[in-house]
C-alpha positions, 0 to 999 in steps of 0.5 A: 398118321404117325404118332409125331404128326398126330401130336403136331396136328394138335398144337396151338402154341409153340414155346421156344427156349432162347439160348441154345435153341434160337441161338447157338448158345454162345453169349458174346459180352462187350467190354461195356457189358452189352450182351450180343446173340446171333439168331438165324433169319430162317428160324425167325421166318418160320416163327412168323409163318407159324403166327400167320397160320394162327399158331401162337408163339412164345418164348421162355428164357432163364436169362434177361437180355434186351436183344431178346426183346428186340428180336421178338418184337421184330418177329411180332412175338409178344409172349416174352418170359425173361428171367425164368430159371423155373419155367413152369410158372410162365408155362402155366401163365401161357396155358391159362391165358390161351385156354389150352390143354398140355397136349395142345402145346409144344416146347422146344428146349436144349438143357436140363432147365427145360425138362420140367416144361418138356415133361408136361407138353403134348409135343416136347422137341429137343434141338440136335445138340441138346443135353442127352437128357433132354434128347432122351425125354423128347418126342422128336429131335431136330436134325439142325442145331440150336441157332442153326435152323432147328426152329425152322424145322419145328415150324415146318413140322407143325405147319405141315401137320396143320396142312399149311406148309405146302400152300405157304411155300407155294406163295413164294413160287 
């Protein structure tokens, strides 16, 4: 078993950043101040598959946006922490709430704001277009960019390490 597969097999909670991970990092603002973001539907389906397999999913983001709440609601993700420029307090809440150890948690990030949590988790993941400091710290980097399938890669890595991926994909055959 590879070190990456071993780390992934211990994961019970996956935490995603939003801007730059679940989106490509672009922020679209209307004249009325309304904020728009584009999410990848395959990333979302991967998050649903994780939850159906018993893996908890959460997001921690530095920004506050109603569209994030709407998207996470549509995916059944109830652990949504918005407005956390310092992400460790939210991380600690999640860790305690789920009675987990650091090695049972994965975090997916793209920018320096994510580094404090990434230093703590058992599986730190950077998206392909992450800041070089984030990629350097990560245990693994996706081949896809943020908002372009990176989250789906993460979901499939963890599902495969838990032995669920093949049967989940077979159900669509």
